[in-house]
OpenMM code with the backbone's topology and positions (N, CA, C; nanometers):
from openmm import Vec3, app, unit

residues = "MET LYS PRO MET ARG VAL SER GLN THR ARG ARG SER ASN ALA ALA GLN LYS ALA ARG THR ALA ARG GLY SER GLY SER GLY GLN PHE GLN LEU PRO LYS GLY ARG ALA ALA THR HIS ARG PRO GLU VAL SER GLY PRO VAL SER VAL GLY SER ILE ASP ALA ILE VAL ALA LEU GLN ALA VAL GLU GLU PRO SER ASP GLN ARG ARG GLN ALA VAL GLU THR GLY ASP ARG ILE LEU ASP LEU LEU ASP GLN LEU LYS ILE GLY VAL LEU SER GLY ASN VAL SER VAL GLY ASP LEU ASN ARG LEU LYS LYS MET ILE GLU ARG GLN MET SER VAL ASP ASP ASP PRO GLY LEU ASN ASP ILE LEU LYS GLN ILE ASP LEU ARG ALA ARG VAL GLU LEU ALA LYS LEU LYS GLY THR ALA ALA".split()
positions = [
    Vec3(-2.9882, 1.2904, 4.5362),
    Vec3(-2.8805, 1.2017, 4.5681),
    Vec3(-2.7721, 1.2791, 4.6407),
    Vec3(-2.7191, 1.2185, 4.7408),
    Vec3(-2.6211, 1.2804, 4.8287),
    Vec3(-2.4801, 1.2516, 4.7781),
    Vec3(-2.3904, 1.3538, 4.7677),
    Vec3(-2.2543, 1.3275, 4.7210),
    Vec3(-2.1804, 1.2378, 4.8186),
    Vec3(-2.0973, 1.1557, 4.7626),
    Vec3(-2.0214, 1.0625, 4.8440),
    Vec3(-1.8883, 1.1258, 4.8807),
    Vec3(-1.8512, 1.1119, 5.0029),
    Vec3(-1.7266, 1.1699, 5.0513),
    Vec3(-1.6313, 1.0589, 5.0908),
    Vec3(-1.5070, 1.0738, 5.0416),
    Vec3(-1.4038, 0.9771, 5.0769),
    Vec3(-1.3290, 1.0364, 5.1949),
    Vec3(-1.3329, 0.9661, 5.3060),
    Vec3(-1.2698, 1.0212, 5.4254),
    Vec3(-1.1345, 0.9586, 5.4554),
    Vec3(-1.1114, 0.8390, 5.4095),
    Vec3(-0.9861, 0.7755, 5.4417),
    Vec3(-0.9379, 0.6963, 5.3194),
    Vec3(-0.8089, 0.7052, 5.2889),
    Vec3(-0.7518, 0.6295, 5.1791),
    Vec3(-0.6522, 0.5310, 5.2339),
    Vec3(-0.6490, 0.4143, 5.1759),
    Vec3(-0.5522, 0.3145, 5.2168),
    Vec3(-0.4659, 0.2809, 5.0971),
    Vec3(-0.3405, 0.2700, 5.1185),
    Vec3(-0.2484, 0.2295, 5.0118),
    Vec3(-0.2436, 0.0784, 5.0085),
    Vec3(-0.2471, 0.0281, 4.8872),
    Vec3(-0.2384, -0.1155, 4.8716),
    Vec3(-0.0925, -0.1539, 4.8583),
    Vec3(-0.0498, -0.2434, 4.9376),
    Vec3(0.0877, -0.2912, 4.9317),
    Vec3(0.1038, -0.3983, 4.8239),
    Vec3(-0.0053, -0.4463, 4.7665),
    Vec3(0.0028, -0.5527, 4.6663),
    Vec3(0.0740, -0.5028, 4.5401),
    Vec3(0.0449, -0.3784, 4.4982),
    Vec3(0.1095, -0.3237, 4.3789),
    Vec3(0.2586, -0.3063, 4.4025),
    Vec3(0.2955, -0.2581, 4.5208),
    Vec3(0.4376, -0.2383, 4.5528),
    Vec3(0.5100, -0.3724, 4.5571),
    Vec3(0.4478, -0.4744, 4.6089),
    Vec3(0.5100, -0.6059, 4.6164),
    Vec3(0.5297, -0.6638, 4.4763),
    Vec3(0.4323, -0.6440, 4.3871),
    Vec3(0.4430, -0.6970, 4.2509),
    Vec3(0.5568, -0.6303, 4.1759),
    Vec3(0.5742, -0.4994, 4.1977),
    Vec3(0.6824, -0.4275, 4.1304),
    Vec3(0.8186, -0.4783, 4.1750),
    Vec3(0.8373, -0.4977, 4.3020),
    Vec3(0.9678, -0.5418, 4.3514),
    Vec3(0.9933, -0.6876, 4.3164),
    Vec3(0.8890, -0.7683, 4.3067),
    Vec3(0.9076, -0.9093, 4.2724),
    Vec3(0.9475, -0.9248, 4.1255),
    Vec3(0.8957, -0.8379, 4.0368),
    Vec3(0.9262, -0.8477, 3.8938),
    Vec3(1.0668, -0.8011, 3.8619),
    Vec3(1.1080, -0.6907, 3.9137),
    Vec3(1.2372, -0.6336, 3.8789),
    Vec3(1.3439, -0.6733, 3.9782),
    Vec3(1.4650, -0.6494, 3.9395),
    Vec3(1.5752, -0.6820, 4.0286),
    Vec3(1.6079, -0.5641, 4.1182),
    Vec3(1.5363, -0.4528, 4.0937),
    Vec3(1.5625, -0.3372, 4.1768),
    Vec3(1.6682, -0.2459, 4.1183),
    Vec3(1.7360, -0.2840, 4.0088),
    Vec3(1.8420, -0.2008, 3.9523),
    Vec3(1.7864, -0.0919, 3.8615),
    Vec3(1.6609, -0.1065, 3.8189),
    Vec3(1.6000, -0.0045, 3.7342),
    Vec3(1.6339, -0.0211, 3.5863),
    Vec3(1.7050, -0.1247, 3.5462),
    Vec3(1.7395, -0.1468, 3.4069),
    Vec3(1.6535, -0.2586, 3.3501),
    Vec3(1.6308, -0.2514, 3.2215),
    Vec3(1.5515, -0.3526, 3.1532),
    Vec3(1.6325, -0.4797, 3.1368),
    Vec3(1.5686, -0.5923, 3.1645),
    Vec3(1.6328, -0.7217, 3.1456),
    Vec3(1.5351, -0.8156, 3.0780),
    Vec3(1.5877, -0.8989, 2.9877),
    Vec3(1.5045, -0.9986, 2.9243),
    Vec3(1.4656, -1.1052, 3.0254),
    Vec3(1.3465, -1.1607, 3.0108),
    Vec3(1.3086, -1.2691, 3.1015),
    Vec3(1.4035, -1.3872, 3.0852),
    Vec3(1.4234, -1.4588, 3.1907),
    Vec3(1.5156, -1.5715, 3.1877),
    Vec3(1.4599, -1.6800, 3.0965),
    Vec3(1.5477, -1.7487, 3.0261),
    Vec3(1.5064, -1.8552, 2.9361),
    Vec3(1.4984, -1.8079, 2.7908),
    Vec3(1.5010, -1.6779, 2.7669),
    Vec3(1.4971, -1.6254, 2.6306),
    Vec3(1.6334, -1.5677, 2.5968),
    Vec3(1.6908, -1.6164, 2.4919),
    Vec3(1.8207, -1.5652, 2.4490),
    Vec3(1.7984, -1.4567, 2.3439),
    Vec3(1.8824, -1.3577, 2.3454),
    Vec3(1.8738, -1.2508, 2.2459),
    Vec3(1.9149, -1.3055, 2.1100),
    Vec3(1.8351, -1.2753, 2.0093),
    Vec3(1.8682, -1.3210, 1.8740),
    Vec3(1.9638, -1.2232, 1.8098),
    Vec3(2.0558, -1.2753, 1.7301),
    Vec3(2.1537, -1.1913, 1.6620),
    Vec3(2.0920, -1.1379, 1.5334),
    Vec3(2.0987, -1.0078, 1.5137),
    Vec3(2.0452, -0.9455, 1.3925),
    Vec3(2.1609, -0.8937, 1.3101),
    Vec3(2.1522, -0.9100, 1.1779),
    Vec3(2.2613, -0.8606, 1.0922),
    Vec3(2.2671, -0.7080, 1.0948),
    Vec3(2.3845, -0.6576, 1.0713),
    Vec3(2.4036, -0.5123, 1.0685),
    Vec3(2.3319, -0.4532, 0.9472),
    Vec3(2.2847, -0.3327, 0.9645),
    Vec3(2.2183, -0.2620, 0.8556),
    Vec3(2.3249, -0.1892, 0.7758),
    Vec3(2.3183, -0.2074, 0.6442),
    Vec3(2.4165, -0.1397, 0.5600),
    Vec3(2.3715, 0.0045, 0.5347),
    Vec3(2.4636, 0.0857, 0.4899),
    Vec3(2.4348, 0.2253, 0.4610),
    Vec3(2.3518, 0.2382, 0.3345),
    Vec3(2.3077, 0.3588, 0.3043),
    Vec3(2.2264, 0.3783, 0.1844),
    Vec3(2.3066, 0.3506, 0.0579),
    Vec3(2.2355, 0.3007, -0.0426),
    Vec3(2.2980, 0.2711, -0.1704),
    Vec3(2.3039, 0.4009, -0.2511),
    Vec3(2.4192, 0.4330, -0.3047),
    Vec3(2.4306, 0.5571, -0.3804),
    Vec3(2.3860, 0.5365, -0.5240),
    Vec3(2.3345, 0.6439, -0.5816),
    Vec3(2.2913, 0.6388, -0.7210),
    Vec3(2.4148, 0.6528, -0.8072),
    Vec3(2.4239, 0.5671, -0.9075),
    Vec3(2.5420, 0.5651, -0.9933),
    Vec3(2.5603, 0.6913, -1.0740),
    Vec3(2.4507, 0.7550, -1.1118),
    Vec3(2.4646, 0.8686, -1.2005),
    Vec3(2.3546, 0.9698, -1.1750),
    Vec3(2.3894, 1.0939, -1.1875),
    Vec3(2.2915, 1.2023, -1.1745),
    Vec3(2.1963, 1.1970, -1.2930),
    Vec3(2.2435, 1.1415, -1.4061),
    Vec3(2.1588, 1.1303, -1.5245),
    Vec3(2.0361, 1.0431, -1.4970),
    Vec3(2.0521, 0.9415, -1.4141),
    Vec3(1.9401, 0.8543, -1.3813),
    Vec3(1.8320, 0.9319, -1.3071),
    Vec3(1.8726, 1.0182, -1.2166),
    Vec3(1.7763, 1.0985, -1.1416),
    Vec3(1.7043, 1.1947, -1.2344),
    Vec3(1.7789, 1.2590, -1.3210),
    Vec3(1.7183, 1.3532, -1.4153),
    Vec3(1.6223, 1.2808, -1.5086),
    Vec3(1.6597, 1.1618, -1.5524),
    Vec3(1.5730, 1.0853, -1.6420),
    Vec3(1.4432, 1.0459, -1.5717),
    Vec3(1.4527, 1.0082, -1.4448),
    Vec3(1.3322, 0.9721, -1.3708),
    Vec3(1.2407, 1.0920, -1.3514),
    Vec3(1.2975, 1.2097, -1.3308),
    Vec3(1.2156, 1.3290, -1.3132),
    Vec3(1.1490, 1.3696, -1.4435),
    Vec3(1.2095, 1.3358, -1.5556),
    Vec3(1.1552, 1.3749, -1.6850),
    Vec3(1.0375, 1.2874, -1.7271),
    Vec3(1.0245, 1.1691, -1.6667),
    Vec3(0.9150, 1.0799, -1.7024),
    Vec3(0.7858, 1.1389, -1.6489),
    Vec3(0.6900, 1.1564, -1.7388),
    Vec3(0.5625, 1.2136, -1.6986),
    Vec3(0.4611, 1.1035, -1.6737),
    Vec3(0.3748, 1.1282, -1.5805),
    Vec3(0.2662, 1.0362, -1.5534),
    Vec3(0.1626, 1.0494, -1.6650),
    Vec3(0.0903, 0.9414, -1.6965),
    Vec3(-0.0146, 0.9524, -1.7983),
    Vec3(-0.1183, 1.0587, -1.7638),
    Vec3(-0.1466, 1.0756, -1.6350),
    Vec3(-0.2443, 1.1770, -1.5953),
    Vec3(-0.1912, 1.3174, -1.6247),
    Vec3(-0.0586, 1.3382, -1.6116),
    Vec3(0.0000, 1.4683, -1.6446),
    Vec3(-0.0099, 1.4957, -1.7936),
    Vec3(0.0161, 1.3935, -1.8750),
    Vec3(0.0067, 1.4104, -2.0195),
    Vec3(-0.1364, 1.4415, -2.0597),
    Vec3(-0.2295, 1.3729, -1.9998),
    Vec3(-0.3708, 1.3964, -2.0322),
    Vec3(-0.4111, 1.5368, -1.9901),
    Vec3(-0.3692, 1.5801, -1.8716),
    Vec3(-0.4031, 1.7134, -1.8230),
    Vec3(-0.3466, 1.8197, -1.9161),
    Vec3(-0.2217, 1.8018, -1.9606),
    Vec3(-0.1599, 1.8983, -2.0520),
    Vec3(-0.2312, 1.9001, -2.1865),
    Vec3(-0.2726, 1.7823, -2.2350),
    Vec3(-0.3442, 1.7757, -2.3622),
    Vec3(-0.4792, 1.8466, -2.3526),
    Vec3(-0.5466, 1.8295, -2.2397),
    Vec3(-0.6754, 1.8968, -2.2201),
    Vec3(-0.6563, 2.0486, -2.2141),
    Vec3(-0.5527, 2.0935, -2.1422),
    Vec3(-0.5258, 2.2374, -2.1343),
    Vec3(-0.4940, 2.2956, -2.2715),
    Vec3(-0.4124, 2.2253, -2.3503),
    Vec3(-0.3789, 2.2721, -2.4849),
    Vec3(-0.5038, 2.2737, -2.5720),
    Vec3(-0.5859, 2.1712, -2.5615),
    Vec3(-0.7109, 2.1664, -2.6375),
    Vec3(-0.8027, 2.2824, -2.6026),
    Vec3(-0.8104, 2.3141, -2.4733),
    Vec3(-0.8929, 2.4274, -2.4310),
    Vec3(-0.8397, 2.5582, -2.4895),
    Vec3(-0.7064, 2.5749, -2.4899),
    Vec3(-0.6481, 2.6972, -2.5469),
    Vec3(-0.6756, 2.7074, -2.6968),
    Vec3(-0.6662, 2.5938, -2.7660),
    Vec3(-0.6942, 2.5939, -2.9104),
    Vec3(-0.8407, 2.6308, -2.9351),
    Vec3(-0.9322, 2.5737, -2.8562),
    Vec3(-1.0742, 2.6046, -2.8734),
    Vec3(-1.1044, 2.7512, -2.8431),
    Vec3(-1.0403, 2.8058, -2.7398),
    Vec3(-1.0589, 2.9485, -2.7095),
    Vec3(-1.0114, 3.0352, -2.8249),
    Vec3(-0.8967, 3.0005, -2.8807),
    Vec3(-0.8426, 3.0759, -2.9935),
    Vec3(-0.9327, 3.0629, -3.1161),
    Vec3(-0.9881, 2.9443, -3.1373),
    Vec3(-1.0817, 2.9254, -3.2487),
    Vec3(-1.2078, 3.0108, -3.2303),
    Vec3(-1.2555, 3.0230, -3.1074),
    Vec3(-1.3707, 3.1100, -3.0801),
    Vec3(-1.3385, 3.2552, -3.1144),
    Vec3(-1.2191, 3.3012, -3.0750),
    Vec3(-1.1773, 3.4384, -3.1083),
    Vec3(-1.1710, 3.4570, -3.2590),
    Vec3(-1.1179, 3.3579, -3.3285),
    Vec3(-1.1069, 3.3684, -3.4745),
    Vec3(-1.2441, 3.3661, -3.5413),
    Vec3(-1.3359, 3.2868, -3.4871),
    Vec3(-1.4716, 3.2825, -3.5422),
    Vec3(-1.5366, 3.4200, -3.5322),
    Vec3(-1.5205, 3.4834, -3.4187),
    Vec3(-1.5757, 3.6184, -3.4009),
    Vec3(-1.5076, 3.7154, -3.4966),
    Vec3(-1.3763, 3.6995, -3.5136),
    Vec3(-1.3029, 3.7855, -3.6060),
    Vec3(-1.3468, 3.7672, -3.7498),
    Vec3(-1.3719, 3.6430, -3.7920),
    Vec3(-1.4164, 3.6153, -3.9290),
    Vec3(-1.5557, 3.6751, -3.9513),
    Vec3(-1.6441, 3.6581, -3.8527),
    Vec3(-1.7800, 3.7096, -3.8666),
    Vec3(-1.7843, 3.8621, -3.8678),
    Vec3(-1.6944, 3.9239, -3.7925),
    Vec3(-1.6927, 4.0705, -3.7879),
    Vec3(-1.6032, 4.1313, -3.8950),
    Vec3(-1.5229, 4.0469, -3.9601),
    Vec3(-1.4333, 4.0959, -4.0640),
    Vec3(-1.3017, 4.1484, -4.0103),
    Vec3(-1.2680, 4.1179, -3.8858),
    Vec3(-1.1443, 4.1640, -3.8227),
    Vec3(-1.0613, 4.0452, -3.7748),
    Vec3(-1.0107, 3.9685, -3.8688),
    Vec3(-0.9300, 3.8514, -3.8340),
    Vec3(-0.7888, 3.8987, -3.8012),
    Vec3(-0.7358, 3.8475, -3.6912),
    Vec3(-0.6019, 3.8854, -3.6468),
    Vec3(-0.4987, 3.7886, -3.7035),
    Vec3(-0.3963, 3.8441, -3.7690),
    Vec3(-0.2868, 3.7624, -3.8221),
    Vec3(-0.2113, 3.6964, -3.7064),
    Vec3(-0.1952, 3.7680, -3.5977),
    Vec3(-0.1259, 3.7130, -3.4808),
    Vec3(-0.1978, 3.5922, -3.4232),
    Vec3(-0.3327, 3.5998, -3.4174),
    Vec3(-0.4101, 3.4857, -3.3670),
    Vec3(-0.3961, 3.3649, -3.4594),
    Vec3(-0.3965, 3.3902, -3.5908),
    Vec3(-0.3818, 3.2793, -3.6862),
    Vec3(-0.2437, 3.2148, -3.6744),
    Vec3(-0.1405, 3.2954, -3.6593),
    Vec3(-0.0051, 3.2406, -3.6425),
    Vec3(0.0073, 3.1629, -3.5116),
    Vec3(-0.0528, 3.2161, -3.4061),
    Vec3(-0.0504, 3.1467, -3.2772),
    Vec3(-0.1227, 3.0116, -3.2866),
    Vec3(-0.2358, 3.0127, -3.3586),
    Vec3(-0.3111, 2.8888, -3.3773),
    Vec3(-0.2280, 2.7858, -3.4531),
    Vec3(-0.1606, 2.8286, -3.5588),
    Vec3(-0.0762, 2.7365, -3.6360),
    Vec3(0.0329, 2.6747, -3.5482),
    Vec3(0.0986, 2.7578, -3.4668),
    Vec3(0.2063, 2.7071, -3.3802),
    Vec3(0.1531, 2.6081, -3.2766),
    Vec3(0.0375, 2.6406, -3.2175),
    Vec3(-0.0205, 2.5509, -3.1172),
    Vec3(-0.0579, 2.4166, -3.1797),
    Vec3(-0.1112, 2.4206, -3.3001),
    Vec3(-0.1515, 2.2973, -3.3674),
    Vec3(-0.0285, 2.2143, -3.4039),
    Vec3(0.0749, 2.2788, -3.4557),
    Vec3(0.1980, 2.2062, -3.4900),
    Vec3(0.2576, 2.1393, -3.3666),
    Vec3(0.2596, 2.2113, -3.2550),
    Vec3(0.3136, 2.1573, -3.1308),
    Vec3(0.2312, 2.0375, -3.0831),
    Vec3(0.0986, 2.0501, -3.0904),
    Vec3(0.0120, 1.9424, -3.0436),
    Vec3(0.0228, 1.8193, -3.1334),
    Vec3(0.0357, 1.8404, -3.2648),
    Vec3(0.0473, 1.7262, -3.3562),
    Vec3(0.1778, 1.6513, -3.3339),
    Vec3(0.2831, 1.7210, -3.2945),
    Vec3(0.4112, 1.6531, -3.2691),
    Vec3(0.4079, 1.5733, -3.1394),
    Vec3(0.3209, 1.6119, -3.0462),
    Vec3(0.3123, 1.5431, -2.9172),
    Vec3(0.2134, 1.4274, -2.9220),
    Vec3(0.1012, 1.4479, -2.9874),
    Vec3(-0.0066, 1.3493, -2.9857),
    Vec3(0.0039, 1.2545, -3.1041),
    Vec3(-0.0225, 1.1263, -3.0812),
    Vec3(-0.0147, 1.0287, -3.1890),
    Vec3(-0.1513, 0.9692, -3.2238),
    Vec3(-0.2579, 1.0366, -3.1829),
    Vec3(-0.3929, 0.9916, -3.2144),
    Vec3(-0.4266, 1.0326, -3.3574),
    Vec3(-0.4485, 0.9364, -3.4483),
    Vec3(-0.4712, 0.9723, -3.5887),
    Vec3(-0.5984, 1.0548, -3.6102),
    Vec3(-0.7032, 1.0270, -3.5347),
    Vec3(-0.8281, 1.1028, -3.5494),
    Vec3(-0.8104, 1.2482, -3.5097),
    Vec3(-0.7437, 1.2685, -3.3965),
    Vec3(-0.7188, 1.4052, -3.3503),
    Vec3(-0.6247, 1.4786, -3.4445),
    Vec3(-0.5215, 1.4101, -3.4913),
    Vec3(-0.4274, 1.4736, -3.5841),
    Vec3(-0.4953, 1.5120, -3.7150),
    Vec3(-0.5939, 1.4326, -3.7596),
    Vec3(-0.6681, 1.4666, -3.8806),
    Vec3(-0.7465, 1.5965, -3.8602),
    Vec3(-0.8117, 1.6099, -3.7461),
    Vec3(-0.8868, 1.7322, -3.7154),
    Vec3(-0.7918, 1.8515, -3.7059),
    Vec3(-0.6781, 1.8306, -3.6400),
    Vec3(-0.5808, 1.9398, -3.6274),
    Vec3(-0.5268, 1.9822, -3.7644),
    Vec3(-0.5080, 1.8863, -3.8556),
    Vec3(-0.4614, 1.9193, -3.9910),
    Vec3(-0.5651, 2.0038, -4.0647),
    Vec3(-0.6932, 1.9710, -4.0459),
    Vec3(-0.7992, 2.0482, -4.1105),
    Vec3(-0.8034, 2.1915, -4.0568),
    Vec3(-0.7869, 2.2061, -3.9267),
    Vec3(-0.7848, 2.3399, -3.8666),
    Vec3(-0.6632, 2.4171, -3.9164),
    Vec3(-0.5492, 2.3491, -3.9242),
    Vec3(-0.4272, 2.4128, -3.9724),
    Vec3(-0.4441, 2.4602, -4.1167),
    Vec3(-0.5068, 2.3781, -4.2000),
    Vec3(-0.5311, 2.4161, -4.3394),
    Vec3(-0.6209, 2.5398, -4.3460),
    Vec3(-0.7233, 2.5427, -4.2653),
    Vec3(-0.8143, 2.6581, -4.2652),
    Vec3(-0.7410, 2.7840, -4.2186),
    Vec3(-0.6532, 2.7707, -4.1181),
    Vec3(-0.5752, 2.8859, -4.0706),
    Vec3(-0.4823, 2.9365, -4.1806),
    Vec3(-0.4220, 2.8444, -4.2561),
    Vec3(-0.3336, 2.8842, -4.3661),
    Vec3(-0.4113, 2.9564, -4.4771),
    Vec3(-0.5323, 2.9081, -4.5047),
    Vec3(-0.6162, 2.9735, -4.6064),
    Vec3(-0.6507, 3.1150, -4.5627),
    Vec3(-0.6891, 3.1312, -4.4365),
    Vec3(-0.7229, 3.2646, -4.3845),
    Vec3(-0.6009, 3.3564, -4.3891),
    Vec3(-0.4842, 3.3014, -4.3545),
    Vec3(-0.3616, 3.3827, -4.3620),
    Vec3(-0.3319, 3.4260, -4.5064),
    Vec3(-0.3523, 3.3350, -4.6011),
    Vec3(-0.3294, 3.3676, -4.7424),
    Vec3(-0.4270, 3.4757, -4.7883),
    Vec3(-0.5520, 3.4680, -4.7431),
    Vec3(-0.6496, 3.5718, -4.7779),
    Vec3(-0.6057, 3.7074, -4.7244),
    Vec3(-0.5610, 3.7081, -4.5981),
    Vec3(-0.5189, 3.8349, -4.5366),
    Vec3(-0.3959, 3.8916, -4.6078),
    Vec3(-0.3029, 3.8076, -4.6439),
    Vec3(-0.1820, 3.8533, -4.7122),
    Vec3(-0.2168, 3.9018, -4.8530),
    Vec3(-0.3150, 3.8369, -4.9169),
    Vec3(-0.3582, 3.8776, -5.0506),
    Vec3(-0.4260, 4.0133, -5.0497),
    Vec3(-0.5053, 4.0422, -4.9454),
    Vec3(-0.5738, 4.1715, -4.9379),
    Vec3(-0.4792, 4.2809, -4.8936),
    Vec3(-0.3740, 4.2440, -4.8209),
    Vec3(-0.2772, 4.3436, -4.7737),
    Vec3(-0.1838, 4.3854, -4.8865),
    Vec3(-0.1662, 4.3023, -4.9865),
    Vec3(-0.0731, 4.3325, -5.0950),
    Vec3(-0.1315, 4.4232, -5.1977),
] * unit.nanometer
topology = app.Topology()
chain = topology.addChain("A")
for resn in residues:
    res = topology.addResidue(resn, chain)
    for name in ("N", "CA", "C"):
        topology.addAtom(name, app.Element.getBySymbol(name[0]), res)
């Protein structure tokens, strides 16, 4: 196939005529005749917040997904600590610090969570931690 060559160009005057017929030639935008501009109300300024306390209160509200995520993270930490304690009990090297940490984590979780089934399990774990602590204190004395 042979390339096509353009040897002569012609300008169309039709486009130029349409442009001059539409505009008034001043270069400014004008509404078409027969349409009146509608009046729009003024926009008011932003509404101010009455109190900084309201903003702080809104920031303090947690999403249910955040609460669930925090509960899962705390549960994972408790389970990890229980695994460490299980190894300590089996080897005979139970850490008093781990038992105290477990008690604090359980107390904190019970104050946050209102699930009766979970709180029952946490109470049982807390009781077992207290028994282990009493054993350690009894052997240390």
